[in-house]
C-alpha positions in Angstrom: 10.7 -92.8 -13.9 12.0 -92.4 -17.5 14.9 -94.7 -16.8 12.7 -97.4 -15.5 10.4 -97.0 -18.5 13.2 -97.3 -21.0 15.0 -100.2 -19.4 12.2 -102.3 -18.0 8.7 -101.2 -18.9 9.2 -100.6 -22.6 10.6 -104.0 -23.4 7.8 -105.7 -21.5 5.2 -103.6 -23.2 6.7 -104.2 -26.7 6.5 -107.9 -26.0 2.7 -107.5 -26.0 0.5 -106.8 -28.9 0.0 -103.0 -29.3 -3.6 -102.8 -27.9 -2.8 -105.2 -25.0 0.2 -103.0 -24.1 -2.1 -100.0 -24.1 -4.5 -101.6 -21.7 -1.5 -102.6 -19.5 -0.4 -99.0 -19.4 -3.8 -97.8 -18.4 -3.9 -100.4 -15.6 -0.5 -99.2 -14.4 -1.6 -95.6 -14.3 -4.7 -96.6 -12.4 -3.1 -98.6 -9.7 0.5 -97.5 -9.3 1.4 -94.4 -7.3 2.3 -91.6 -9.7 4.6 -88.9 -8.1 3.6 -85.4 -9.1 5.8 -83.8 -11.7 7.5 -80.5 -10.8 5.5 -77.4 -11.7 6.3 -76.2 -15.2 8.3 -73.1 -15.9 6.0 -70.0 -15.5 7.0 -68.9 -19.1 5.0 -71.8 -20.4 1.6 -70.7 -19.1 -0.8 -69.5 -21.8 -4.4 -68.5 -22.1 -6.6 -70.0 -24.8 -10.3 -70.5 -25.3 -10.9 -68.6 -22.1 -8.9 -71.1 -20.1 -5.4 -70.7 -18.5 -3.1 -73.6 -19.2 -0.1 -74.1 -16.9 1.8 -75.5 -19.9 1.1 -76.0 -23.6 1.6 -79.8 -23.9 -1.4 -82.0 -23.5 -2.3 -85.6 -23.9 -4.1 -86.2 -27.1 -7.4 -88.2 -27.2 -7.2 -91.8 -28.1 -5.1 -92.8 -25.1 -7.7 -92.4 -22.4 -10.8 -93.0 -24.4 -13.1 -93.5 -21.4 -11.8 -91.0 -18.9 -10.1 -93.7 -16.7 -6.9 -91.9 -15.8 -6.9 -88.1 -16.5 -5.6 -87.3 -13.0 -2.7 -89.7 -13.4 -1.8 -88.1 -16.7 -1.9 -84.6 -15.2 0.4 -85.8 -12.4 2.9 -86.9 -15.1 3.2 -83.3 -16.1 0.8 -82.7 -18.9 -0.7 -79.2 -19.0 -4.1 -80.6 -19.8 -5.7 -83.9 -20.9 -8.3 -84.6 -23.6 -10.3 -87.8 -23.2 -12.3 -89.7 -25.8 -13.4 -90.1 -28.5 -16.7 -91.0 -26.7 -19.8 -92.1 -28.5 -23.3 -92.0 -27.1 -23.8 -95.8 -27.1 -21.1 -98.4 -26.3 -19.5 -99.9 -29.4 -16.7 -102.4 -30.0 -15.1 -100.6 -32.9 -13.4 -102.5 -35.7 -12.1 -106.1 -35.5 -8.7 -106.8 -33.9 -5.8 -106.5 -34.5 -6.3 -102.8 -35.2 -3.3 -101.0 -33.8 0.2 -101.4 -35.3 3.5 -100.0 -34.2 5.8 -98.7 -37.0 8.9 -99.1 -34.9 11.3 -98.2 -37.7 9.4 -95.0 -38.4 8.4 -93.9 -34.8 4.8 -94.1 -36.0 1.5 -95.9 -35.3 -1.3 -97.0 -37.5 -4.7 -97.5 -35.9 -8.1 -98.4 -37.3 -9.9 -98.6 -33.9 -13.2 -97.2 -35.2 -14.3 -95.2 -32.1 -14.3 -98.1 -29.7 -16.1 -96.6 -26.8 -17.8 -97.5 -23.5 -20.5 -94.9 -24.2 -21.5 -91.7 -22.5 -22.9 -93.1 -19.2 -19.7 -95.0 -18.2 -17.4 -92.1 -19.1 -19.5 -89.5 -17.5 -19.6 -91.4 -14.2 -15.8 -91.5 -14.1 -15.4 -87.8 -14.9 -18.1 -86.8 -12.4 -16.2 -88.7 -9.7 -13.1 -86.6 -10.3 -14.8 -83.3 -11.1 -13.5 -81.6 -7.9 -9.9 -82.4 -8.4 -9.1 -79.6 -10.8 -7.0 -79.6 -13.9 -8.1 -79.0 -17.5 -9.8 -82.1 -18.9 -11.4 -81.8 -22.4 -13.9 -84.2 -23.7 -13.7 -85.4 -27.4 -17.1 -86.5 -28.6 -18.1 -88.5 -31.7 -20.9 -90.4 -33.4 -21.8 -94.0 -33.3 -21.1 -95.9 -36.5 -24.7 -97.0 -37.1 -26.3 -93.7 -36.0 -29.0 -92.3 -38.3 -28.3 -88.8 -37.1 -24.6 -88.3 -36.5 -25.0 -84.6 -35.8 -27.5 -85.5 -33.2 -24.9 -87.8 -31.6 -22.5 -84.8 -31.2 -25.4 -82.8 -29.6 -25.9 -85.7 -27.2 -22.2 -85.5 -26.3 -22.5 -81.8 -25.4 -25.5 -82.4 -23.3 -24.0 -85.4 -21.5 -20.7 -83.9 -20.5 -21.5 -80.2 -20.1 -21.1 -80.4 -16.3 -17.7 -82.1 -16.3 -15.9 -81.0 -19.5 -13.3 -78.1 -19.4 -13.9 -77.9 -23.2 -15.3 -80.0 -26.0 -13.7 -81.3 -29.2 -16.0 -82.1 -32.1 -14.2 -84.9 -33.8 -15.3 -85.3 -37.4 -11.9 -86.3 -38.8 -11.3 -89.9 -37.9 -10.7 -92.0 -41.0 -11.9 -95.2 -39.4 -15.7 -94.6 -39.2 -17.1 -94.7 -42.8 -18.5 -91.4 -43.9 -17.5 -89.5 -40.8 -15.2 -87.1 -42.7 -18.1 -86.1 -44.9 -19.1 -83.9 -42.0 -16.2 -81.7 -43.0 -18.0 -80.6 -46.1 -19.3 -77.1 -45.8 -23.1 -77.6 -45.6 -22.9 -80.6 -43.3 -20.3 -78.8 -41.1 -22.5 -75.7 -40.9 -25.5 -77.7 -39.7 -23.4 -79.6 -37.2 -21.8 -76.6 -35.7 -25.1 -74.7 -35.5 -26.6 -77.6 -33.6 -23.8 -78.2 -31.1 -23.3 -74.5 -30.5 -27.0 -74.2 -29.7 -26.8 -77.1 -27.3 -23.7 -75.6 -25.6 -25.3 -72.2 -25.2 -28.5 -73.7 -23.8 -26.5 -75.3 -21.0 -24.2 -72.4 -20.3 -26.4 -70.9 -17.6 -26.2 -74.2 -15.7 -22.6 -75.2 -16.2 -20.8 -72.2 -17.6 -19.8 -71.6 -21.2 -17.6 -74.5 -22.4 -15.3 -73.8 -25.3 -16.1 -75.8 -28.5 -13.1 -76.9 -30.7 -13.3 -78.5 -34.1 -10.8 -81.3 -35.0 -10.0 -81.7 -38.7 -8.1 -84.1 -40.9 -4.6 -83.2 -42.2 -5.6 -84.6 -45.6 -7.8 -81.7 -46.7 -7.2 -79.8 -49.9 -6.6 -76.1 -49.8 -10.2 -75.5 -51.1 -11.6 -77.9 -48.5 -9.7 -76.1 -45.8 -11.0 -72.7 -47.0 -14.5 -74.0 -46.6 -13.9 -75.5 -43.2 -12.3 -72.3 -41.8 -15.0 -70.1 -43.3 -17.7 -72.2 -41.6 -15.8 -72.4 -38.3 -15.3 -68.6 -38.2 -18.9 -67.9 -39.2 -20.1 -70.3 -36.4 -17.6 -68.7 -33.9 -16.0 -71.9 -32.7 -13.5 -71.3 -29.9 -10.6 -73.2 -31.6 -9.5 -75.9 -34.0 -7.2 -78.9 -33.6 -4.9 -79.6 -36.5 -5.1 -82.5 -37.1 -6.1 -86.1 -36.8 -4.3 -89.1 -38.3 -3.7 -89.3 -42.0 -4.7 -91.9 -44.6 -1.6 -90.9 -46.7 1.5 -93.1 -46.6 4.8 -91.1 -47.0 7.2 -93.0 -49.3 9.9 -92.8 -46.6 8.1 -95.4 -44.4 10.3 -98.4 -43.6 8.2 -100.6 -41.3 6.4 -103.5 -42.9 3.3 -102.6 -40.9 3.0 -99.4 -43.0 0.8 -101.4 -45.4 -1.9 -101.8 -42.8 -5.2 -99.8 -43.3 -6.0 -97.0 -40.9 -4.8 -93.7 -39.8 -1.1 -93.0 -39.5 0.2 -90.9 -36.6 3.6 -90.2 -35.1 6.8 -88.8 -36.6 5.8 -89.5 -40.2 2.9 -87.1 -39.8 4.9 -84.1 -38.8 5.5 -82.4 -42.1 1.9 -82.8 -43.4 0.2 -81.8 -40.2 2.5 -78.8 -39.6 1.9 -77.5 -43.1 -1.8 -77.9 -42.5 -1.5 -76.1 -39.1 0.3 -73.2 -40.6 -2.1 -72.9 -43.5 -5.0 -72.9 -41.1 -3.4 -70.3 -38.8 -3.1 -67.9 -41.8 -6.7 -68.5 -42.7 -8.1 -68.0 -39.2 -6.4 -64.6 -38.9 -6.3 -64.6 -35.2 -10.1 -65.2 -34.6 -9.4 -68.2 -32.4 -6.4 -70.3 -31.2 -5.2 -73.6 -32.6 -3.9 -76.9 -31.1 -1.1 -78.5 -33.0 -0.8 -82.3 -33.0 1.0 -84.7 -35.2 4.6 -85.8 -35.2 5.9 -84.0 -32.2 8.8 -86.0 -30.9 10.9 -83.6 -28.9 11.4 -79.9 -28.0 12.4 -78.9 -31.5 9.3 -80.2 -33.2 7.2 -78.8 -30.4 8.7 -75.4 -30.9 8.2 -75.7 -34.6 4.5 -76.3 -34.1 4.2 -73.1 -32.0 6.0 -71.1 -34.7 3.6 -72.6 -37.3 0.6 -71.4 -35.4 -0.2 -73.6 -32.4 -1.0 -72.0 -29.0 -1.3 -75.5 -27.5 0.2 -78.9 -28.4 -0.8 -82.6 -28.0 1.2 -85.8 -28.2 0.4 -89.5 -28.0 2.1 -91.8 -30.4 5.6 -90.8 -29.6 5.1 -91.9 -26.0 4.9 -95.5 -27.2 8.6 -95.1 -28.0 9.9 -92.5 -25.6 7.8 -92.9 -22.4 6.6 -90.2 -20.0 10.0 -88.6 -19.5 9.4 -86.9 -22.8 6.8 -84.6 -21.2 9.3 -82.8 -19.0 11.9 -82.9 -21.8 9.6 -81.0 -24.1 8.5 -78.5 -21.5 12.1 -77.8 -20.4 13.2 -77.5 -24.0 10.3 -75.1 -24.8 11.1 -72.9 -21.8 14.7 -72.7 -22.9 13.7 -71.8 -26.5 11.4 -69.1 -25.2 14.2 -67.7 -23.0 16.6 -67.6 -25.9 14.1 -66.0 -28.2 13.6 -63.0 -25.8 9.9 -63.2 -26.6 6.9 -64.5 -24.7 5.1 -67.7 -25.7 2.0 -65.9 -27.2 4.3 -63.7 -29.3 6.0 -66.8 -30.9 2.7 -68.4 -32.0 2.5 -68.3 -35.8 5.7 -66.3 -36.1 6.8 -68.6 -39.0 3.5 -69.7 -40.3 4.2 -68.3 -43.8 7.4 -70.5 -43.9 5.7 -73.7 -42.8 2.7 -73.3 -45.1 4.8 -72.9 -48.2 3.6 -75.2 -50.9 0.2 -76.0 -49.4 
């Protein structure tokens, strides 16, 4: 499959505008037969948030916003899939064009703005595949015009409690005005109190679903101190480090780098990994972390684990490398684990102090 993607599919997709190419990819995953990837090496299995993941690499949210193709993604070899971000009411998001490939930099800039079909449509899709197994997390957000954004997150917990393997509370997108204000200590404490209460109320019916908090990689050390303090006090089950960045590294070469929005892909690796390691040291083992941002192969994936990630997510790099990268990363991780002579859980955070230097 990877050969076909690189020789045929990628040139065709790159001839399309970025968001059109994305929709074409979703359509292909919906309607083309996807052969199941081989089972991952047993050394890659890991437990986190009370769930057992067959492999650490997952599909990040943003690709399958409405829960259209989680099973196809699992068949490609991902250890888990996170869908969303899903808002209570449908919304168009920001004006197009709003996704830009930074081909010279292996990066992507998006300013989508939580384009979403809403809870009802996404829930119907996830309910239809609920008996098929696999870990499928649901990333929930708030509508742009909502008068009670914390209430929108509570609505997401209530809407998907019967179909989500876990929840991600996404308060870190840079493309919804004011959303990142929810990372401030008082607002975050209120938000986590409300979503935790909703989750706990539904646990008797649907089981206790882990709650994860996704933060921006642009926080200062003082802001991160506050976020981790509140997250620990509210006993979240994990954190995801991190979302896209509004920063623009001076090394960027692509003319599209001037576009507004969140930057993801290879240019995000250093910033997000430093933030990951700093978060790991502050969490002190209270809950696991998911590392995302700039993973482009086995070496960067292994570095995320050493920096503190129990699990990983990718998305932007697939624009350039295709689905063959999934197996390449998992095979490379299995080999690195073998050479280390240690188990995967023992490697998590083993070089956090190194990666956090200078934060």
